[in-house]
C-alpha positions in Angstrom: -53.9 -155.4 172.7 -52.1 -152.9 170.3 -49.1 -152.8 168.2 -46.4 -150.7 167.3 -46.5 -147.9 164.6 -43.2 -149.2 162.9 -44.5 -153.0 162.7 -48.2 -151.3 161.6 -46.2 -149.4 158.4 -44.1 -152.5 157.7 -48.0 -154.3 156.9 -49.0 -151.4 155.2 -46.1 -151.6 152.7 -46.7 -154.8 152.2 -50.6 -153.9 150.9 -52.0 -155.4 154.3 -54.8 -153.8 156.2 -54.8 -152.6 159.7 -57.2 -151.4 162.3 -56.7 -147.9 163.5 -59.0 -146.9 166.6 -59.7 -143.5 167.5 -60.2 -142.0 171.2 -63.5 -142.9 173.1 -64.3 -139.6 173.5 -64.3 -138.9 169.9 -66.1 -141.6 167.6 -65.1 -144.7 169.7 -64.3 -146.5 166.1 -62.1 -148.5 164.5 -61.4 -148.4 160.5 -59.7 -150.5 158.2 -57.0 -148.5 156.5 -54.7 -149.1 154.0 -52.4 -147.1 151.2 -53.9 -146.4 148.0 -50.3 -147.1 146.1 -49.9 -150.4 147.9 -53.3 -152.4 148.2 -54.9 -154.5 145.4 -58.9 -155.0 144.6 -58.6 -157.9 146.9 -58.2 -155.6 149.8 -61.2 -153.2 148.4 -63.4 -156.2 148.5 -62.2 -156.9 151.9 -63.6 -153.9 153.1 -66.7 -154.1 151.6 -67.2 -157.4 152.9 -66.0 -157.9 156.2 -65.7 -153.4 157.3 -69.3 -152.9 156.2 -69.2 -149.4 156.5 -68.3 -146.3 153.8 -65.1 -146.9 152.2 -63.4 -143.7 151.7 -60.3 -142.4 150.3 -58.6 -139.8 152.4 -56.3 -137.4 150.3 -54.2 -134.2 150.7 -55.3 -130.6 149.5 -52.7 -130.7 147.0 -54.1 -134.4 145.5 -57.7 -132.7 145.4 -56.6 -129.6 143.6 -54.7 -131.6 141.0 -57.7 -134.0 140.8 -60.2 -131.0 140.6 -61.7 -132.4 143.7 -64.3 -129.3 145.2 -65.8 -130.1 148.7 -69.1 -131.7 148.8 -70.7 -129.1 151.0 -69.9 -125.5 151.4 -70.9 -125.4 154.8 -69.5 -128.2 156.8 -71.8 -129.0 160.1 -70.5 -132.6 160.3 -69.5 -132.5 164.4 -66.0 -133.7 163.8 -65.7 -132.0 160.9 -65.3 -134.8 158.1 -64.5 -133.1 154.9 -65.9 -135.1 151.9 -65.6 -133.9 148.2 -67.6 -134.9 145.5 -67.7 -138.4 144.7 -65.6 -139.5 141.7 -65.0 -142.7 139.0 -61.8 -142.9 136.8 -63.0 -142.1 133.3 -61.6 -146.0 132.4 -64.4 -147.5 134.7 -67.5 -148.7 133.4 -70.2 -148.4 136.1 -67.5 -148.0 139.2 -68.9 -149.6 141.6 -66.4 -153.0 141.5 -63.6 -153.5 143.6 -61.6 -153.4 140.9 -62.6 -150.3 139.4 -63.0 -148.5 142.8 -59.2 -149.8 143.3 -58.6 -148.4 139.7 -60.2 -145.0 140.9 -58.2 -145.0 143.9 -54.6 -145.8 142.2 -55.7 -143.1 140.1 -55.4 -140.0 142.8 -51.5 -141.3 143.5 -50.4 -140.5 139.9 -48.4 -137.3 139.9 -50.1 -136.3 136.4 -53.8 -136.5 137.0 -56.1 -133.4 136.3 -59.7 -133.0 136.5 -60.2 -134.5 132.9 -59.3 -137.9 134.3 -62.5 -138.3 136.6 -66.2 -138.4 136.2 -68.5 -137.1 138.8 -70.2 -137.8 140.8 -69.0 -141.7 141.3 -68.3 -144.3 143.7 -65.1 -143.2 145.5 -65.1 -140.9 148.2 -62.3 -138.6 148.8 -61.7 -137.0 152.1 -59.8 -134.1 152.9 -57.0 -134.3 155.0 -55.8 -131.5 157.3 -52.5 -129.9 156.4 -50.9 -130.7 159.9 -52.3 -134.4 160.2 -53.0 -136.1 163.5 -51.2 -133.3 165.2 -53.7 -131.0 163.8 -57.0 -133.2 164.0 -57.1 -136.5 165.3 -59.3 -138.6 162.4 -59.0 -141.6 160.9 -58.7 -139.5 157.7 -55.1 -137.7 159.0 -53.9 -141.1 160.2 -54.2 -142.6 156.5 -52.6 -139.9 155.0 -49.9 -139.5 157.9 -49.5 -143.7 157.7 -49.0 -143.5 153.8 -46.2 -140.9 154.1 -44.5 -142.8 156.6 -44.8 -146.0 154.4 -42.8 -144.0 151.3 -46.3 -143.8 149.3 -48.2 -141.0 148.1 -50.4 -139.4 150.8 -54.0 -141.3 149.2 -55.5 -143.7 152.2 -58.1 -146.0 151.9 -60.2 -146.4 154.9 -63.7 -148.1 155.9 -65.4 -148.2 159.4 -65.8 -151.5 161.0 -69.4 -152.5 162.0 -70.6 -155.8 163.6 -72.5 -158.2 162.3 -75.7 -157.1 163.4 -75.0 -153.5 161.9 -73.9 -151.7 165.2 -70.6 -150.0 165.4 -67.3 -152.4 166.6 -66.1 -151.0 169.8 -62.9 -151.6 171.4 -63.7 -155.2 172.7 -65.3 -156.0 169.5 -61.9 -154.8 167.5 -59.7 -156.8 169.8 -61.9 -159.8 168.5 -61.8 -158.7 164.8 -58.0 -158.4 164.8 -57.4 -161.8 166.2 -60.2 -163.5 163.6 -58.3 -161.4 161.0 -54.6 -161.5 161.3 -54.8 -157.6 161.4 -52.1 -155.3 163.6 -54.2 -152.4 165.4 -53.1 -148.9 166.2 -54.4 -145.9 168.0 -54.5 -142.3 166.5 -53.0 -141.4 169.9 -49.8 -143.4 169.3 -50.0 -142.4 165.8 -50.1 -139.0 167.2 -47.1 -139.3 169.6 -45.1 -141.0 167.0 -45.2 -138.2 164.5 -44.5 -135.6 167.0 -41.2 -137.5 168.3 -40.1 -138.2 164.9 -40.9 -134.7 163.2 -38.4 -132.0 162.8 -41.0 -129.5 164.0 -44.5 -130.1 165.7 -47.4 -127.8 165.2 -49.0 -127.0 168.2 -51.8 -124.4 167.8 -53.8 -122.7 164.8 -55.8 -119.7 165.3 -57.4 -116.6 163.3 -55.5 -113.5 163.4 -57.1 -110.6 162.3 -54.2 -107.8 161.4 -53.8 -104.1 160.0 -52.9 -105.8 156.8 -55.9 -108.6 156.7 -56.8 -111.8 157.9 -54.5 -114.6 158.3 -54.4 -117.7 159.6 -51.4 -118.3 162.2 -50.0 -121.4 162.4 -47.6 -122.2 165.9 -44.6 -124.6 165.6 -42.2 -125.7 167.8 -38.6 -127.0 167.2 -38.2 -130.5 168.5 -34.5 -130.0 169.0 -34.2 -126.6 170.2 -37.5 -126.0 171.5 -37.7 -122.7 169.7 -41.1 -121.6 168.7 -41.7 -120.2 165.0 -44.9 -119.2 163.1 -46.5 -119.5 159.9 -48.8 -116.9 158.6 -51.2 -117.9 155.9 -53.3 -115.9 153.5 -56.0 -117.6 151.2 -55.9 -121.0 149.8 -52.4 -122.7 149.6 -51.3 -123.9 146.2 -48.1 -125.2 144.7 -45.7 -122.1 143.9 -47.5 -119.9 146.7 -45.2 -116.7 147.8 -43.4 -117.6 150.5 -41.5 -114.9 152.2 -39.0 -116.8 155.3 -38.6 -113.6 157.8 -35.9 -114.0 160.6 -37.0 -112.3 163.9 -35.8 -108.5 164.3 -37.0 -107.2 167.2 -35.3 -104.0 166.9 -36.5 -103.5 163.1 -40.2 -105.4 162.9 -40.9 -103.6 166.6 -39.1 -100.5 167.0 -38.6 -99.5 163.1 -34.9 -99.4 163.5 -33.0 -97.8 160.3 -30.3 -99.8 160.8 -31.3 -102.8 158.9 -34.0 -103.2 156.2 -36.1 -106.2 158.3 -39.1 -104.1 159.5 -39.9 -102.7 156.0 -39.6 -106.4 154.2 -41.8 -107.6 156.6 -44.2 -104.7 156.3 -44.3 -105.2 152.3 -44.2 -109.0 152.6 -47.3 -108.6 154.6 -49.2 -106.4 152.0 -48.1 -108.8 149.0 -49.4 -111.8 150.8 -52.4 -109.8 152.0 -52.8 -109.3 148.1 -51.9 -112.4 146.4 -52.3 -115.1 148.9 -49.1 -117.3 150.4 -47.0 -117.6 153.3 -44.9 -115.7 156.1 -42.8 -118.0 158.2 -41.5 -115.7 161.1 -38.4 -117.6 162.6 -37.1 -117.0 165.8 -33.5 -116.4 164.5 -32.7 -113.0 165.7 -29.5 -111.5 164.7 -28.9 -113.8 161.8 -28.6 -116.3 164.7 -26.9 -115.2 167.9 -29.5 -114.0 169.5 -30.8 -110.1 170.6 -28.0 -109.4 173.1 -25.2 -110.4 171.2 -27.2 -108.3 168.3 -26.9 -105.6 170.1 -23.1 -106.2 171.3 -22.4 -106.5 167.4 -24.0 -103.1 167.1 -21.9 -101.5 169.4 -18.8 -102.7 167.2 -20.3 -101.4 164.2 -20.4 -97.9 166.1 -16.6 -98.3 166.1 -16.0 -99.5 163.0 -17.0 -103.1 161.9 -18.9 -104.3 159.4 -22.4 -106.3 160.1 -20.2 -109.6 159.1 -16.7 -108.6 160.9 -18.7 -107.5 164.0 -20.3 -111.3 164.5 -16.8 -112.8 163.5 -15.5 -110.3 166.0 -17.6 -112.2 168.7 -16.8 -115.1 167.8 -19.6 -116.1 165.6 -20.1 -117.3 161.5 -21.5 -114.5 159.8 -24.5 -116.1 159.4 -25.9 -118.8 161.5 -29.0 -119.4 160.3 -30.2 -122.9 158.5 -33.3 -123.4 156.7 -34.2 -127.2 157.1 -36.8 -126.3 160.2 -38.3 -123.5 157.7 -38.7 -126.5 154.8 -39.9 -128.9 157.2 -42.8 -126.2 158.0 -43.5 -125.7 154.4 -43.9 -129.6 153.8 -46.2 -129.6 157.0 -48.3 -126.8 155.1 -48.7 -129.2 151.7 -46.1 -126.8 149.7 -43.1 -128.6 148.2 -42.8 -125.5 145.1 -43.0 -122.0 146.2 -41.9 -118.6 145.0 -39.7 -117.1 147.4 -39.3 -113.5 148.4 -35.7 -113.3 149.0 -32.6 -111.7 147.8 -30.2 -114.1 149.8 -28.9 -117.5 147.9 -28.4 -119.3 151.0 -32.1 -119.1 151.9 -32.6 -120.7 148.4 -30.0 -123.5 148.5 -31.0 -124.1 152.4 -34.8 -124.9 150.8 -34.0 -126.9 147.8 -31.5 -129.4 150.1 -34.9 -130.1 152.0 -36.4 -130.9 148.9 -38.2 -127.5 148.1 -38.5 -126.5 144.6 -37.5 -122.7 144.7 -38.4 -119.8 142.0 -37.4 -116.5 143.2 -39.0 -113.4 143.3 -36.9 -110.1 144.3 -37.5 -108.6 147.4 -35.7 -105.2 147.6 -36.2 -102.0 149.8 -34.5 -98.8 149.0 -31.8 -98.0 151.4 -31.6 -95.2 154.1 -28.5 -92.7 155.2 -28.5 -95.3 158.4 -28.4 -98.8 156.3 -26.5 -98.3 153.1 -23.5 -99.6 154.5 -25.3 -102.6 156.1 -26.6 -103.5 152.5 -23.3 -103.0 151.1 -21.7 -105.5 153.0 -24.8 -107.8 152.9 -24.4 -107.5 148.8 -20.3 -107.5 149.0 -19.7 -110.1 151.9 -23.2 -112.2 152.1 -23.6 -112.5 148.3 -27.3 -110.9 148.6 -28.9 -110.0 145.2 -29.1 -106.5 146.0 
């Protein structure tokens, strides 16, 4: 009955439409789905003729920001949280309603250099805002379309249309099976797409909550590293935009919780929380205790430091590299939050290099904490042996 995600993506790459079915306990509907970058006006006309529902264009928040799209309503009371923006037409169109002109508007949204001046509002194309976490965060057709666009190697702009029967009722599963056979289309479920995204992503977004703190109110995202099972956190304040301020903070129980003066970790986290609360941005809290060697090994390293070793030679004496941390997971978390360019609060060149290797453009902002009697040697070693820009 249903096709594989891989085969559906191959059809999408060829500019074909597919059917995407959601859960029977949700909308229990099937949508025609295409990729804006790949379809032609013929597919838009097919949706209007044979889909019969409202043709919409799912986009990411980043694209909506570039295009100057605002939410249609301030207080969204839709039971499924469908996030319409203002409707638009491309400035090159006339009435904007024909299949060719709607297609032109949809394709314009895929361009990297678009701006608000490229569109008139209201119009005949209805963008929908996709959630950052895709179908893992929200199992809607909107998120399915942008996830499928990414899988197809296209800009995350989809085109969707609900499928209605000839009599105007919504097509349910039995109807959709017949529809698939009549029109020769692939059909997948959002549940299968969600499983695919979890299996093929380096990290999975498992939970999203509101977190009131002494610094302010943050949105916390809980991620799981699919390879190691480690749990990492992203604390977000404000609306995320490209070049947002980002702090990647490695867990330090002794510094973060017990305010140890052996390091500057707790003070760095404290300052970052203040900065992000004031200016907006992201703190990634990575479970990389002791530069990746773990809590007990870090305590053993402290024992060696008390005997005259420094923070690097202590790790090496225990059989570890000076720094075991990698930043591919942090980069994937940023990608899932919709960021491809950041202002990084960091003095560590390895963090910058690690993010850049994963496709994140990095602008650095120094994040220096004044040394104290107990950590001055530690900071000097970080500068001299690890290349920190202190």
